[in-house]
C-alpha positions as CSV (number, residue, x, y, z in Angstrom):
1,M,-62.4,22.6,102.2
2,A,-62.8,23.3,98.5
3,S,-60.5,26.2,98.7
4,S,-57.8,24.2,100.4
5,L,-58.1,21.5,97.7
6,S,-57.7,24.0,94.8
7,H,-54.7,25.5,96.5
8,F,-53.1,22.1,96.8
9,L,-53.7,21.4,93.1
10,L,-52.0,24.6,92.1
11,L,-48.9,23.7,94.0
12,L,-48.7,20.3,92.2
13,Q,-48.7,21.9,88.7
14,P,-45.2,22.1,87.0
15,P,-43.9,25.5,86.4
16,S,-44.4,26.9,82.9
17,I,-41.2,27.0,80.7
18,L,-41.1,30.6,79.8
19,P,-37.9,32.6,79.1
20,S,-36.8,35.0,81.7
21,T,-36.6,38.7,81.1
22,P,-32.9,38.7,80.3
23,S,-33.3,35.8,77.9
24,L,-36.1,37.6,76.1
25,H,-33.9,40.6,75.9
26,L,-31.1,38.6,74.3
27,L,-33.4,37.0,71.8
28,K,-34.9,40.3,70.9
29,A,-31.4,41.9,70.3
30,P,-29.2,39.1,68.8
31,H,-26.9,41.7,67.3
32,H,-25.3,42.2,70.7
33,I,-24.1,38.6,70.6
34,H,-22.3,39.1,67.2
35,S,-20.6,42.2,68.4
36,L,-18.9,40.6,71.4
37,P,-16.0,38.8,69.6
38,H,-14.9,42.0,67.9
39,S,-14.4,43.9,71.1
40,R,-11.0,42.6,72.3
41,P,-9.2,43.8,75.3
42,P,-6.3,46.1,74.6
43,F,-3.6,43.5,75.5
44,L,-5.0,41.1,72.9
45,R,-5.0,43.5,70.0
46,R,-2.4,42.6,67.3
47,K,0.6,44.9,67.1
48,P,2.0,46.0,63.7
49,S,4.8,43.8,62.5
50,S,8.4,45.2,62.6
51,Q,9.6,43.1,59.7
52,I,8.7,45.6,57.0
53,P,10.8,48.5,58.3
54,F,13.7,46.0,58.7
55,A,13.3,44.9,55.1
56,I,13.3,48.6,53.9
57,T,16.3,49.4,56.0
58,E,18.1,46.4,54.6
59,S,17.3,47.3,51.0
60,D,18.8,50.8,51.7
61,S,22.2,49.3,52.8
62,P,25.3,50.7,51.0
63,K,26.0,47.3,49.3
64,S,22.7,47.5,47.4
65,L,23.5,51.0,46.2
66,D,27.0,50.1,44.9
67,P,27.4,50.5,41.2
68,D,28.4,47.6,39.0
69,P,32.1,47.6,37.9
70,K,31.0,46.7,34.4
71,S,28.8,49.8,34.2
72,L,31.6,52.0,35.4
73,L,33.9,50.6,32.8
74,Q,31.3,51.2,30.2
75,E,31.0,54.8,31.3
76,L,34.8,55.0,31.1
77,A,34.7,53.7,27.5
78,A,32.0,56.2,26.6
79,S,34.1,59.1,27.9
80,F,36.8,58.3,25.4
81,V,34.5,58.6,22.4
82,L,36.4,61.5,20.8
83,P,37.3,62.6,17.3
84,A,40.1,60.5,15.7
85,D,42.5,63.5,15.7
86,Y,41.7,64.8,19.2
87,F,44.9,63.6,20.9
88,S,47.1,64.6,17.9
89,Q,45.7,68.2,18.2
90,L,46.6,68.6,21.8
91,P,49.2,71.3,22.7
92,R,52.7,70.1,23.5
93,D,52.3,70.4,27.3
94,L,49.1,68.4,27.2
95,R,50.7,65.7,25.0
96,L,53.4,65.4,27.7
97,D,50.6,64.9,30.3
98,L,49.0,62.2,28.0
99,N,52.4,60.4,27.8
100,D,52.6,60.5,31.6
101,A,49.2,59.0,31.8
102,A,50.2,56.3,29.4
103,F,53.3,55.6,31.6
104,D,51.2,55.4,34.8
105,L,48.7,53.0,33.1
106,S,51.2,50.4,32.1
107,N,54.2,51.0,34.4
108,G,55.8,48.1,36.2
109,P,54.9,44.4,35.9
110,V,51.5,45.1,34.5
111,K,50.9,41.5,33.3
112,D,51.8,40.1,36.6
113,E,49.5,42.4,38.5
114,C,46.6,42.6,36.1
115,G,46.7,39.3,34.3
116,E,47.8,38.4,30.8
117,E,44.8,39.6,28.9
118,L,44.1,42.8,30.9
119,G,47.9,43.6,31.0
120,E,48.1,43.3,27.2
121,I,45.1,45.6,26.7
122,L,46.6,48.2,29.1
123,L,50.0,48.1,27.2
124,N,48.2,48.6,23.9
125,I,46.2,51.5,25.3
126,S,49.4,53.1,26.6
127,R,50.9,52.8,23.1
128,A,47.8,54.3,21.5
129,W,48.1,57.3,23.9
130,E,51.8,57.7,23.1
131,Q,51.0,57.7,19.4
132,A,48.0,60.1,20.0
133,D,45.6,57.6,18.4
134,A,42.2,58.3,19.9
135,S,40.2,55.8,17.7
136,T,42.4,52.9,18.7
137,S,42.3,54.0,22.3
138,V,38.5,53.9,22.5
139,G,38.4,50.5,20.8
140,L,40.8,49.0,23.3
141,I,39.1,50.7,26.3
142,S,35.7,49.2,25.2
143,K,37.2,45.8,25.8
144,L,37.5,46.4,29.6
145,P,33.7,45.9,30.4
146,V,33.8,42.7,28.4
147,I,36.5,41.0,30.5
148,A,35.3,42.6,33.8
149,D,33.6,39.5,35.1
150,S,36.7,37.3,34.5
151,L,39.0,39.5,36.6
152,T,40.1,38.5,40.0
153,D,40.1,40.8,43.0
154,R,43.8,41.3,42.7
155,N,43.4,42.2,39.0
156,K,40.7,44.7,39.8
157,S,42.7,46.3,42.6
158,A,45.7,46.8,40.3
159,L,43.5,48.2,37.5
160,G,41.9,50.6,40.0
161,K,45.2,52.0,41.2
162,R,46.4,52.4,37.6
163,L,43.2,54.1,36.5
164,T,43.4,56.5,39.5
165,S,47.0,57.5,38.8
166,A,46.3,58.0,35.0
167,G,43.2,59.9,35.8
168,R,45.1,62.4,37.8
169,R,47.3,63.0,34.7
170,F,44.2,63.9,32.7
171,Q,43.0,66.1,35.6
172,S,46.3,68.1,35.4
173,M,45.5,69.0,31.8
174,G,43.0,71.5,33.0
175,E,40.1,72.9,30.9
176,Y,40.7,72.2,27.2
177,G,38.2,72.2,24.4
178,Q,34.8,71.4,25.8
179,G,36.2,69.9,29.0
180,E,36.8,66.4,27.7
181,P,40.0,65.8,29.8
182,Q,38.2,66.8,33.0
183,M,35.3,64.5,32.2
184,I,37.7,61.6,31.4
185,A,39.6,62.3,34.6
186,K,36.4,62.3,36.7
187,V,35.3,58.9,35.4
188,M,38.7,57.4,35.6
189,I,39.3,58.5,39.2
190,K,35.8,57.4,40.3
191,T,36.2,54.0,38.6
192,G,39.7,53.5,40.0
193,K,38.8,54.4,43.5
194,F,35.8,52.1,43.4
195,L,37.7,49.1,42.1
196,S,40.5,49.7,44.7
197,A,38.1,50.2,47.6
198,R,36.0,47.0,46.9
199,T,39.0,44.7,46.6
200,V,41.5,46.2,49.1
201,S,40.3,44.0,51.9
202,T,40.7,40.8,49.9
203,V,44.1,41.8,48.6
204,T,45.5,42.8,52.0
205,G,44.1,39.6,53.5
206,G,46.4,37.4,51.4
207,E,50.2,37.4,51.2
208,P,51.5,41.0,51.1
209,K,53.1,41.8,47.8
210,Q,56.5,43.5,48.0
211,E,56.8,46.9,46.4
212,T,58.9,46.9,43.3
213,R,60.6,49.7,41.4
214,T,60.8,49.6,37.6
215,L,62.8,51.5,35.1
216,K,61.2,51.9,31.7
217,F,63.1,52.7,28.5
218,G,60.6,52.8,25.7
219,E,59.4,49.2,25.3
220,L,62.0,47.9,27.7
221,Q,61.0,47.5,31.4
222,V,63.6,46.5,34.0
223,E,62.5,45.6,37.5
224,L,64.9,46.8,40.2
225,T,66.0,44.2,42.8
226,P,68.8,44.1,45.3
227,D,70.7,41.5,43.2
228,K,70.4,43.5,40.0
229,A,71.5,46.7,41.9
230,Y,74.6,45.0,43.3
231,I,75.5,43.5,39.8
232,G,75.2,46.9,38.3
233,A,77.5,48.4,41.0
234,V,80.1,45.8,40.1
235,I,79.8,46.4,36.4
236,G,80.1,50.2,37.1
237,F,83.2,49.6,39.2
238,L,84.9,47.5,36.5
239,F,84.0,50.0,33.8
240,G,85.4,52.9,35.9
241,T,88.6,51.0,36.5
242,L,89.0,50.3,32.8
243,S,88.4,54.0,32.0
244,W,90.9,55.1,34.6
245,A,93.6,52.7,33.3
246,L,93.0,53.9,29.8
247,S,93.3,57.5,30.8
248,Q,96.6,56.7,32.6
249,G,98.0,55.0,29.6
250,I,97.2,58.0,27.4
251,Q,98.6,60.5,29.9
252,S,101.8,58.5,30.3
253,T,102.6,59.0,26.6
254,P,104.5,62.3,26.3
255,E,103.5,64.8,23.6
256,S,107.2,65.0,22.5
257,S,107.0,61.4,21.4
258,L,104.3,62.3,18.8
259,Q,105.9,62.5,15.4
260,Y,103.9,63.4,12.4
261,A,104.6,64.6,8.9
262,N,103.4,68.2,9.4
263,D,102.2,70.5,12.1
264,N,98.5,70.1,11.3
265,A,98.6,66.4,11.9
266,L,100.5,67.0,15.2
267,L,97.8,69.6,16.4
268,L,95.1,67.1,15.4
269,A,96.8,64.3,17.4
270,K,97.2,66.6,20.5
271,S,93.5,67.5,20.2
272,L,92.4,63.9,20.0
273,R,94.6,63.1,23.0
274,G,93.0,65.8,25.1
275,V,89.5,64.7,24.1
276,L,90.2,61.0,25.0
277,L,91.6,62.0,28.4
278,A,88.5,64.1,29.1
279,L,86.2,61.2,28.1
280,C,88.2,58.7,30.2
281,Y,88.2,60.9,33.3
282,T,84.5,61.7,32.9
283,S,83.6,58.0,32.4
284,T,85.6,57.2,35.5
285,I,83.8,59.8,37.7
286,L,80.4,58.8,36.4
287,S,81.1,55.1,36.9
288,A,82.1,55.8,40.5
289,F,78.9,57.7,41.2
290,A,76.8,55.0,39.6
291,S,78.5,52.3,41.6
292,V,78.0,54.1,44.9
293,G,74.4,54.9,44.0
294,L,73.6,51.3,43.0
295,L,75.2,50.0,46.2
296,L,73.0,52.4,48.3
297,L,69.9,51.4,46.3
298,G,70.6,47.7,46.8
299,G,70.9,48.2,50.5
300,Q,67.7,50.1,50.6
301,L,65.8,47.5,48.6
302,S,67.3,44.7,50.8
303,S,66.1,46.5,54.0
304,K,62.6,46.8,52.6
305,E,62.4,43.1,51.8
306,K,63.3,42.3,55.4
């Protein structure tokens, strides 16, 4: 009976609150709990960002590597730092190339294409080259970087084409001295091509400019247009007609009608008569050729305008 009672009392006691074996294991090794958040599954791991390679690629684009027009013009001015008598000591054939470069730099309506300020500078540079004045030349060229920021795309394009054309003239000089003409040509052509290439899309996007032909006689520049060509043809025709009428008037006068005091005066009069006839006939022929040529030129210019 006593054993049954003790057994019944044991069943009525509450169970002792003791940690189980796994709980004790976790309490004894708490570092396992801290290491769990760091062990992520592979699909939750952060992938490296792709923005940095994109930024590097963008920074290496051609636009970021393009030189500044002002720096190129400064390099051009530095290439013309020469002794004051350098151009005057050039041989005759190289002086002709220098004059050709001056013509290419300021040929045509330079102020209309390059602007008033830049056009005036180019004209003065051209005069300095024609006068073989190296010191004045470098002083004028050094003004180009100063006004570079104020130039329009059309002005830069026209300047680039003129620099490229003039640079080829320097290139044709060959090796002279310590190679100064070749260094000048290299910088001029590089600068000219750069200015033309950067602005060609803007220039062609606007209204297309008609090609003009210009005749230059020293300081005088005449732009050829169809109207001027036709007017010149008419003037040539009138001048040829006048020359022909004068020659016919001289020829209609017989030599027998010439009466002078002595034979020497008669021979002189006959000689003058022959010279006048030759001049009148030559003037008539040249006027006819000029009139026909101007008519053809006017027709060609008119067809290009259409």
